[in-house]
C-alpha positions in Angstrom: 0.0 0.0 0.0 1.4 3.4 -0.9 2.4 5.8 1.9 0.3 9.0 1.9 2.1 12.3 2.2 0.8 14.5 5.0 -0.7 17.7 3.5 0.4 21.1 4.8 -2.4 22.5 6.9 -0.9 25.9 8.0 1.7 28.2 6.3 5.0 28.7 8.0 6.4 31.5 5.8 5.3 35.1 5.5 4.4 37.4 2.6 5.8 40.6 4.1 6.2 41.4 7.8 5.2 45.0 7.3 2.3 44.2 5.0 2.1 45.8 1.6 -1.0 47.7 2.6 0.8 50.2 4.9 2.4 53.5 3.9 6.0 52.2 3.9 5.3 48.8 2.3 5.9 49.6 -1.3 9.5 48.4 -1.1 9.8 48.1 -4.9 8.6 51.6 -5.7 11.5 54.1 -5.9 9.4 57.2 -6.7 8.2 58.8 -3.4 5.1 60.3 -5.1 4.0 56.8 -6.2 4.2 55.1 -2.8 0.7 54.3 -1.6 -1.4 56.2 -0.6 0.3 59.2 -2.1 0.0 57.5 -5.5 -3.8 57.9 -5.5 -3.6 61.7 -5.8 -0.9 61.4 -8.6 -3.0 58.9 -10.6 -6.1 61.2 -10.1 -4.1 63.9 -11.9 -2.7 61.6 -14.6 -6.1 60.4 -15.7 -7.0 64.0 -16.8 -4.2 64.0 -19.4 -5.7 64.0 -22.9 -3.8 60.9 -24.1 -4.2 58.9 -20.9 -7.9 59.8 -20.8 -8.2 58.3 -24.3 -6.3 55.2 -23.1 -8.7 54.7 -20.1 -11.7 55.3 -22.3 -10.5 52.7 -24.8 -10.2 50.1 -22.0 -13.3 50.9 -20.0 -15.8 51.5 -22.8 -14.9 48.3 -24.5 -15.3 46.4 -21.2 -18.6 48.0 -20.4 -19.9 47.2 -23.9 -19.1 43.5 -23.6 -21.9 41.0 -22.8 -22.0 40.2 -19.1 -24.2 37.3 -18.0 -24.7 34.9 -15.1 -24.0 31.3 -16.0 -26.1 29.0 -13.8 -24.8 25.7 -15.1 -24.9 23.1 -12.3 -27.0 25.4 -10.1 -30.6 25.3 -9.0 -32.9 27.7 -10.9 -34.0 29.5 -7.8 -30.4 30.2 -6.8 -29.5 31.5 -10.2 -32.6 33.8 -10.3 -31.9 35.3 -6.9 -28.3 36.1 -7.7 -29.2 37.5 -11.1 -31.9 39.7 -9.6 -29.5 40.9 -6.9 -26.6 41.7 -9.3 -28.8 43.1 -12.1 -27.4 40.6 -14.6 -29.2 38.6 -17.3 -29.1 34.8 -17.2 -27.2 33.1 -19.9 -29.5 31.4 -22.4 -32.5 33.6 -21.6 -33.3 36.4 -24.0 -36.5 37.6 -22.6 -36.3 40.8 -20.5 -36.9 40.8 -16.8 -38.7 43.4 -14.7 -36.6 46.2 -13.3 -36.2 46.3 -9.6 -36.8 49.6 -7.9 -33.9 48.9 -5.5 -30.8 46.9 -5.8 -27.7 47.0 -8.1 -27.4 48.2 -11.6 -24.6 46.1 -13.1 -23.7 48.7 -15.7 -23.4 51.4 -13.1 -21.4 49.1 -10.8 -19.1 48.1 -13.7 -18.5 51.7 -14.6 -17.4 52.5 -11.1 -15.5 49.3 -10.6 -13.3 49.9 -13.7 -11.7 52.8 -11.8 -9.4 50.1 -10.4 -7.5 50.4 -13.7 -6.7 54.0 -12.8 -5.9 53.6 -9.1 -4.8 50.0 -9.0 -7.7 49.1 -6.8 -11.3 50.0 -6.1 -13.6 48.9 -3.3 -17.3 48.4 -2.6 -19.2 47.6 0.6 -21.9 45.0 0.4 -25.3 46.0 1.7 -28.1 43.4 1.9 -31.9 43.5 2.5 -34.2 40.7 3.7 -37.3 40.2 1.6 -40.8 39.0 2.5 -39.7 35.5 1.7 -36.9 35.6 4.2 -34.2 35.6 1.5 -31.3 38.1 1.7 -30.8 40.1 -1.5 -28.1 42.6 -2.5 -29.5 46.1 -1.8 -26.4 48.1 -2.7 -22.7 48.0 -3.6 -21.5 51.2 -1.9 -18.4 52.8 -3.3 -15.4 53.1 -1.0 -13.2 55.3 -3.1 -9.4 55.0 -2.8 -9.0 58.6 -1.6 -11.0 57.6 1.6 -8.9 54.6 2.5 -6.1 55.2 4.9 -4.9 51.6 5.5 -5.1 48.2 4.0 -4.8 45.1 6.3 -3.5 41.8 5.0 -2.7 38.5 6.6 1.1 38.3 7.0 1.1 34.5 6.5 -1.2 34.0 3.5 -1.5 37.6 2.1 -5.3 37.4 2.2 -7.2 40.7 2.6 -8.4 41.3 6.1 -10.0 44.7 5.7 -9.5 48.4 5.3 -9.5 51.6 7.4 -11.1 54.7 6.1 -9.7 58.2 6.9 -13.0 59.1 8.6 -12.1 56.8 11.6 -8.6 56.5 12.9 -6.8 54.8 15.8 -8.6 51.5 15.4 -6.6 48.3 15.9 -8.8 46.1 13.7 -10.0 46.9 10.2 -12.9 49.3 10.1 -14.5 47.4 7.2 -13.7 43.6 7.3 -13.0 41.8 4.1 -16.2 39.7 4.2 -18.1 42.9 3.6 -15.9 44.2 0.8 -15.8 43.7 -2.9 -12.2 44.5 -3.8 -11.1 44.9 -7.4 -7.3 44.8 -7.8 -5.1 45.2 -10.8 -1.8 43.2 -11.0 -1.6 42.4 -7.2 1.7 41.1 -5.9 1.8 39.2 -2.7 -0.2 41.1 -0.1 0.0 44.4 -2.1 -3.8 44.8 -2.3 -3.4 48.4 -3.5 -2.4 46.9 -6.9 -0.6 48.6 -9.7 -2.3 51.3 -11.8 -2.6 50.8 -15.5 -1.0 54.3 -15.7 2.1 53.5 -13.7 4.4 52.8 -16.8 3.3 56.2 -18.2 4.4 58.2 -15.2 7.8 59.3 -16.5 6.4 60.3 -19.9 3.4 62.1 -18.3 5.6 64.0 -15.9 8.0 65.1 -18.6 5.1 66.0 -21.0 3.5 68.2 -18.4 6.7 70.2 -18.1 7.2 70.3 -21.9 3.7 71.7 -22.4 4.7 74.7 -20.2 7.9 75.1 -22.2 6.0 75.1 -25.5 3.5 77.6 -24.1 6.3 79.9 -23.0 8.1 79.5 -26.3 5.0 80.5 -28.3 4.0 83.3 -26.0 7.5 84.7 -25.6 8.9 84.3 -29.1 5.9 84.0 -31.3 5.7 87.8 -32.0 9.3 88.7 -31.3 11.0 90.9 -28.6 11.0 94.7 -28.9 14.5 96.2 -28.6 15.5 99.9 -28.4 19.0 100.5 -30.0 20.8 103.8 -29.6 21.9 105.5 -32.9 25.6 105.4 -33.7 27.5 108.4 -32.4 25.0 109.2 -29.6 25.6 109.0 -25.9 22.2 108.6 -24.1 21.9 109.6 -20.5 20.6 107.2 -17.8 17.2 108.9 -18.0 17.0 108.4 -21.7 18.0 104.7 -21.3 15.2 104.3 -18.7 12.7 105.9 -21.0 13.8 103.6 -23.9 13.4 100.6 -21.7 9.8 101.6 -20.8 9.0 102.1 -24.4 10.3 98.6 -25.3 8.4 97.0 -22.5 5.2 98.7 -23.4 5.3 97.6 -27.1 2.6 95.1 -28.0 1.8 93.2 -31.1 -1.6 94.0 -32.7 -3.5 95.3 -35.7 -3.4 99.0 -34.4 -0.1 98.8 -32.6 2.6 101.5 -33.1 5.4 103.3 -31.3 7.4 106.5 -31.4 11.1 106.0 -30.5 12.8 108.6 -28.2 15.3 110.9 -29.9 18.6 109.0 -30.6 17.0 105.5 -30.5 15.7 103.0 -33.0 13.0 100.4 -32.3 13.6 96.8 -33.6 11.6 93.6 -33.1 13.9 90.6 -32.9 12.9 87.0 -33.2 14.6 83.9 -31.9 17.9 83.2 -33.8 19.5 79.8 -34.2 17.9 76.3 -33.9 16.0 75.1 -30.8 14.6 71.7 -29.8 11.3 70.7 -31.5 9.1 70.7 -28.4 6.0 69.6 -30.3 7.8 66.6 -31.8 9.0 65.6 -28.4 5.4 65.8 -27.1 4.3 63.5 -29.8 7.1 61.1 -28.8 5.9 61.2 -25.2 2.3 60.5 -26.3 3.6 57.4 -28.2 5.4 56.2 -25.2 2.3 56.4 -23.0 0.2 54.6 -25.6 2.8 51.8 -26.1 3.0 51.3 -22.3 -0.6 50.1 -22.2 -0.5 48.1 -25.5 -2.3 50.8 -27.5 0.2 51.9 -30.1 -2.6 51.7 -32.7 -3.7 55.1 -31.4 -0.7 56.7 -33.2 -1.2 55.1 -36.6 -1.8 57.7 -39.2 -0.4 60.5 -36.9 2.6 62.7 -37.6 3.3 61.0 -41.0 3.3 57.5 -39.4 0.9 55.8 -41.7 1.4 52.1 -40.8 -0.1 49.2 -42.5 -3.4 47.3 -42.0 -1.6 44.2 -41.0 0.5 46.1 -38.5 -2.6 47.7 -37.0 -4.4 44.4 -36.8 -1.4 43.0 -34.8 -1.5 45.9 -32.4 -5.2 45.5 -31.8 -4.9 41.8 -31.3 -2.4 42.2 -28.4 -4.7 44.9 -26.9 -7.7 42.6 -27.2 -5.7 39.9 -25.1 -5.2 42.5 -22.4 -8.9 43.5 -22.5 -10.0 39.9 -22.2 -7.7 39.2 -19.3 -9.0 42.2 -17.4 -12.6 41.2 -18.2 -12.0 37.7 -16.8 -10.4 39.2 -13.7 -13.5 41.3 -13.1 -15.8 38.4 -13.7 -13.9 36.2 -11.3 -13.9 38.9 -8.6 -17.6 39.4 -9.0 -18.3 35.7 -8.8 -16.2 35.1 -5.7 -17.0 38.3 -3.8 -20.6 39.0 -4.8 -22.4 36.0 -6.2 -20.7 33.6 -3.7 -21.7 35.7 -0.7 -25.3 36.1 -1.8 -25.5 32.3 -2.1 -23.8 31.8 1.3 -26.3 34.2 3.0 -29.2 32.1 1.9 -28.1 28.5 1.4 -24.7 28.1 3.1 -21.2 27.3 1.8 -22.1 24.0 0.2 -24.5 25.3 -2.4 -23.1 25.6 -6.0 -22.5 29.3 -7.1 -23.5 30.6 -10.5 -20.6 32.3 -12.3 -20.4 35.8 -13.8 -19.2 35.4 -17.4 -18.2 37.9 -20.1 -18.1 37.5 -23.9 -17.8 39.8 -26.9 -15.0 41.9 -25.5 -14.1 44.3 -28.2 -16.0 42.4 -30.8 -19.7 43.1 -30.5 -21.1 43.7 -34.0 -23.9 46.0 -35.0 -26.8 44.2 -36.6 -27.7 45.8 -39.9 -30.4 44.9 -42.3 -27.8 43.3 -44.6 -26.2 41.2 -41.8 -29.6 40.1 -40.6 -30.5 38.9 -44.1 -27.3 36.9 -44.3 -27.9 35.3 -40.9 -31.4 34.3 -41.9 -30.4 32.9 -45.3 -27.5 30.9 -43.8 -29.8 29.3 -41.2 -28.0 30.9 -38.2 -31.3 32.6 -37.3 -35.0 31.8 -38.0 -37.7 34.4 -38.5 -39.5 33.8 -35.2 -41.9 36.3 -33.5 -39.3 37.5 -31.0 -36.9 38.4 -33.8 -39.7 40.2 -35.7 -40.6 42.2 -32.6 -36.9 43.2 -32.1 -36.5 44.3 -35.8 -39.7 46.4 -35.6 -38.5 48.0 -32.4 -34.9 48.7 -33.5 -35.9 50.0 -37.0 -38.9 52.0 -35.6 -41.4 50.1 -37.7 -45.1 50.0 -36.7 -46.3 47.1 -34.6 -48.0 44.1 -36.3 -51.8 44.3 -36.7 -53.4 40.9 -36.1 -52.0 37.6 -34.9 -48.3 36.8 -35.3 -47.4 34.3 -38.0 -46.4 31.6 -35.6 -49.4 31.8 -33.4 -51.6 28.7 -33.4 -55.0 29.1 -35.0 -57.9 28.9 -32.7 -60.3 27.6 -35.2 -61.5 24.0 -35.3 -60.7 22.2 -38.6 -63.3 20.3 -40.7 -62.3 17.0 -42.3 -60.5 17.3 -45.6 -63.5 15.9 -47.5 -65.8 18.6 -46.1 -63.5 21.6 -46.9 -63.8 23.9 -49.8 -60.5 23.7 -51.7 -58.3 26.8 -51.0 -57.6 29.0 -54.0 -54.6 30.3 -52.1 -53.6 28.0 -49.2 -51.2 30.6 -47.8 -54.0 33.1 -47.2 -55.0 33.4 -43.5 -58.3 32.0 -42.3 -61.2 34.5 -42.3 -62.1 33.7 -38.7 -63.6 31.0 -36.5 -66.0 28.6 -38.1 -69.6 29.5 -37.6 -71.6 27.3 -35.2 -70.6 24.5 -32.9 -68.4 21.6 -34.3 -70.3 18.6 -35.4 -69.7 15.1 -33.9 -67.8 14.2 -37.1 -65.5 17.2 -36.7 -64.8 16.3 -33.0 -64.2 12.6 -33.9 -61.7 13.6 -36.6 -59.9 16.0 -34.3 -59.6 13.3 -31.7 -58.3 10.8 -34.2 -55.8 13.4 -35.5 -54.1 13.8 -32.1 -50.3 13.6 -32.6 -48.7 10.3 -31.4 -47.0 10.1 -28.0 -43.6 9.7 -29.9 -43.7 13.3 -31.2 -41.3 14.6 -28.6 -39.1 11.5 -29.1 -38.9 12.3 -32.8 -37.7 15.8 -32.1 -35.1 14.4 -29.6 -33.9 11.8 -32.1 -33.4 14.5 -34.7 -31.6 16.8 -32.3 -29.3 14.0 -31.1 -28.5 12.9 -34.6 -27.7 16.4 -35.7 -25.5 17.0 -32.7 -23.6 13.8 -33.4 -23.2 14.7 -37.0 -21.9 18.2 -36.1 -19.4 16.7 -33.7 -18.2 14.3 -36.3 -17.9 17.0 -38.9 -15.8 19.3 -36.7 -13.2 16.5 -36.4 -13.5 15.0 -39.9 -13.4 18.3 -41.7 -9.8 19.2 -40.7 -8.4 17.7 -43.9 -10.9 19.8 -45.9 -9.9 22.9 -44.1 -6.2 22.3 -44.6 -6.7 21.5 -48.3 -8.8 24.6 -49.0 -6.4 26.9 -47.1 -3.4 25.5 -49.0 -5.2 25.8 -52.4 -6.4 29.3 -51.6 -2.9 30.4 -50.6 -1.4 28.9 -53.8 -3.9 30.9 -55.9 -2.9 34.1 -54.1 0.8 33.3 -54.5 0.3 32.8 -58.3 -1.4 36.1 -58.7 -4.2 34.5 -60.7 -7.1 35.4 -58.3 -9.7 34.2 -60.8 -8.8 30.6 -59.7 -10.3 31.3 -56.3 -13.7 30.9 -57.8 -13.0 27.2 -58.7 -10.7 25.8 -56.1 -10.4 22.0 -56.5 -10.8 19.7 -53.5 -9.3 16.1 -53.6 -12.1 13.6 -54.2 -10.9 11.4 -51.4 -11.8 14.1 -48.8 -15.3 14.7 -50.0 -15.9 11.0 -50.4 -14.8 10.4 -46.8 -17.1 13.1 -45.5 -20.0 11.8 -47.6 -19.6 8.3 -46.3 -19.6 9.4 -42.7 -22.7 11.5 -43.1 -24.5 8.8 -45.1 -23.9 6.2 -42.3 -25.3 8.6 -39.7 -28.4 9.3 -41.9 -29.0 5.6 -42.5 -28.8 4.9 -38.7 -31.4 7.6 -38.1 -33.6 6.3 -40.9 -33.6 2.8 -39.4 -34.4 4.2 -35.9 -37.2 6.4 -37.4 -38.7 3.3 -39.2 -38.9 1.4 -36.0 -40.8 4.2 -34.3 -43.1 4.5 -37.3 -43.9 0.8 -37.1 -44.8 1.1 -33.4 -47.1 4.1 -34.3 -48.8 2.0 -37.0 -49.4 -0.9 -34.7 -51.1 1.5 -32.2 -53.1 3.6 -34.6 -54.0 1.1 -37.4 -53.6 -2.2 -35.6 -51.2 -3.6 -38.3 -47.8 -5.1 -37.8 -45.4 -4.1 -40.6 -41.8 -4.7 -41.4 -39.6 -1.9 -40.0 -36.6 -2.6 -42.2 -35.1 0.1 -44.4 -35.2 -0.9 -48.1 -32.1 -0.8 -50.2 -33.5 1.9 -52.5 -34.1 4.1 -49.5 -30.5 3.5 -48.4 -29.3 4.5 -51.8 -31.4 7.6 -51.7 -30.0 8.7 -48.4 -26.5 8.1 -49.6 -27.1 10.4 -52.6 -28.6 13.1 -50.3 -25.5 12.8 -48.1 -23.3 13.3 -51.1 -25.3 16.3 -52.2 -25.3 17.8 -48.7 -21.5 17.5 -48.4 -21.1 19.0 -51.8 -23.2 22.1 -50.8 -21.2 22.5 -47.6 -17.8 22.1 -49.4 -18.9 24.7 -51.9 -19.8 27.0 -49.0 -16.4 26.4 -47.5 -14.7 27.2 -50.8 -16.8 30.4 -51.2 -15.9 31.4 -47.7 -12.2 30.8 -48.3 -12.3 32.9 -51.4 -14.0 35.8 -49.7 -11.6 35.7 -46.8 -8.6 35.6 -49.2 -10.0 38.6 -51.3 -10.3 40.5 -48.0 -6.6 40.1 -47.3 -5.1 40.4 -50.8 -2.8 43.3 -51.0 0.9 44.2 -51.6 1.9 43.7 -48.0 0.1 40.4 -47.4 1.9 37.1 -48.3 0.5 33.7 -49.1 1.4 32.3 -45.7 -0.7 34.9 -43.9 -3.6 34.2 -46.2 -3.4 30.5 -45.6 -3.3 30.9 -41.8 -6.2 33.3 -41.8 -8.3 31.2 -44.1 -7.6 28.1 -42.0 -8.8 29.9 -38.9 -11.9 31.2 -40.6 -12.9 27.7 -41.9 -12.1 26.1 -38.5 -14.6 28.5 -36.9 -17.2 27.3 -39.4 -16.5 23.7 -38.4 -16.8 24.4 -34.7 -20.1 26.2 -35.1 -22.1 23.3 -33.7 -25.2 25.0 -32.3 -26.2 27.2 -35.3 -24.9 28.3 -38.6 -24.1 27.2 -42.1 -22.8 23.7 -41.4 -25.4 22.7 -38.8 -28.2 24.0 -41.0 -27.3 21.6 -43.8 -26.8 18.7 -41.4 -30.1 19.3 -39.7 -31.9 19.3 -43.1 -30.2 16.1 -44.0 -31.2 14.4 -40.8 -34.8 15.6 -41.2 -34.8 14.0 -44.7 -33.4 10.7 -43.3 -36.1 10.7 -40.5 -38.9 11.3 -43.0 -37.5 8.6 -45.4 -37.5 6.0 -42.7 -41.1 6.8 -41.7 -42.3 6.8 -45.3 -40.8 3.4 -46.0 -43.0 2.0 -43.2 -46.1 4.0 -44.3 -45.7 2.6 -47.8 -46.4 -0.9 -46.4 -49.6 0.0 -44.6 -52.9 -1.3 -46.0 -54.9 0.8 -48.5 -57.4 3.1 -46.9 -55.0 4.3 -44.2 -55.2 8.0 -43.7 -52.5 10.4 -42.6 -52.5 13.6 -40.5 -50.0 16.4 -40.2 -48.4 17.6 -36.9 -46.4 20.8 -36.5 -46.0 20.5 -32.7 -42.2 20.0 -33.0 -41.7 23.3 -34.8 -41.1 26.0 -32.2 -40.9 28.8 -34.8 -43.8 27.8 -37.0 -44.6 30.0 -40.0 -48.1 30.9 -41.0 -48.6 28.2 -43.6 -47.3 25.4 -41.3 -49.6 26.6 -38.5 -52.6 26.4 -40.8 -51.5 22.9 -42.0 -51.3 21.5 -38.4 -54.0 18.8 -38.0 -54.7 18.5 -41.8 -55.9 15.0 -42.8 -55.1 13.2 -46.1 -56.9 10.2 -47.5 -53.8 8.5 -48.8 -50.0 8.6 -48.5 -49.7 9.9 -52.1 -51.9 12.9 -51.3 -49.8 13.6 -48.1 -46.5 13.3 -50.0 -47.6 15.9 -52.5 -47.6 18.5 -49.7 -44.8 16.9 -47.6 -42.1 15.7 -50.0 -39.0 14.6 -48.1 -40.9 15.2 -44.9 -41.1 19.0 -45.2 -44.1 21.1 -46.0 -43.6 22.5 -49.5 -45.2 25.9 -48.6 -43.1 26.3 -45.4 -41.5 29.7 -45.2 -38.5 28.2 -43.4 -37.7 25.8 -46.3 -35.6 22.9 -45.2 -35.9 23.9 -41.5 -39.5 22.7 -41.4 -40.1 20.2 -38.6 -43.6 19.0 -39.5 -44.2 15.2 -39.9 -46.9 12.8 -41.0 -48.4 10.1 -38.8 -51.0 7.4 -39.6 -54.6 7.4 -38.4 -57.4 4.8 -38.8 -59.3 4.6 -42.1 -62.7 6.4 -42.4 -65.2 4.6 -40.2 -62.6 3.0 -37.9 -59.9 0.3 -38.1 
């Protein structure tokens, strides 16, 4: 048996015996003005500099504009909801708005204040709670405790953990005035127990201090030498008296530049206006250098591109921005971790104790949130990344200030009862909405047909089978498509290197790659078709009372194989078009083929990893829907003559108007049903291949 090593239960070393939080603790800071707490006043002045103000705005505005959410994975819904309400955060995965609390925390306001920790190195808030009628403790306020008010920071000398702070309003206390368990403490680049942190502006101090002096020099230079200096010179051969010299001095001192200015020189003197002679340092150029130094110290050299004759290239600017984005994301993750550990965790502990899982504050879209235009919205809809559901329509109408819809939404279920197909008057235009509810009470025949047309119990299972098969196909594609991505990236780079850009429109892919992808997709579709056929056989046994063979015929397998090949071809063509577009975006005199290949590879890899929505998943979902319908139709084709079929659209969460009106429709034969539902999709569906309607058997007219 292995011998266990005894774990250390208590620290034996120290972080710093004087504690970094005290006045003399900044042992690594050699500038007296930047020793805490004197540094707070210095940084308060530095943030008013025009260049440093732009730097701070560049950081804080990007972070405030990011998407902050509460991720409740692994947590109970009531816990997530309470924390989200307390912190003023939306819950990840929920798009619907929530009611605004009259009291409590505004996350945007809290984040705006919290980001001052970038300026001062730290920023503190005191937690204030309230007890609701249900006995739960909620966050009532996060009260600011600004750095200017903090006189001392206490840290554990053994572990470096924050113990609390003293404020200048109360002095002479042995223990911290505000203990750590009541504080939210944001800190930038903490070292050891130095909870005062390091300001983002610290590397710019020398340049800022010099710049401030140079601005004074430049102002004096322009004011003193911009209009010249009046000088009174005695004429040759004269010997002025002291009184005459004093009068000449007064005359020179009184001379001013102006549109109506003039002077009369005393006898024996001549007035001259002299400018600065000789070369002097270029103060303005030096100020520009200092500005560049301050921008570079915070990873923002892109602020100077295009200034002072420094044009720079697009590739260089993108490299600068990429490094800055990494800094932004790191700071955002630091803020999210602090908010999780010091706000969300404490709210959970107040109400459920320390053993309850805590939802995490998450951040995404740092520096990359895109504005939604009409053009981008159309591309998202056509690619399948979005569907035209009622929520999206309401958002579009609100954002573009369009009038509200009059009448029911397209996806709303019709409230009318449907007559049997034989009793209906044929529609001249099936896509026109119903005129209204049917007049009178439904007959017994209508009620019998509606009862018979109740969707089978397997309806939810059909949706789950389709979703699971699509998920599995998407996972397989993200792995199997690596060879396709590499081949396309290499072929695209070769076309760019050759200079014949016209070849980008017809990049050739090795047949072995597409054949391998098609075989994998076909196998997945056939498995789903077989599973779907077995479920259809069980439905037929229940609804019609007939046992039928649930096997998948060879011709159906061949059909699904051809569909898989076509689907893969469409996806590959989309990849090729995407690679060409990305290459054309990068083509230029300063971009080489290697850079194009790497960028195209990254772009196509993102397509392969988009498993939830998007171009690839849309095609895979449509292929799986075809396989599911083919398996069911193979079984229905073996049912006895006279079997009728009904339509269900219950699995379509975003039903369009035509599908909503088709829900519950009854067909007298399979041939009639397939005319409206070829390949398992309603031919009038506005969503095209995203239709999730399906057919199911019902007893013949008059019973089984």
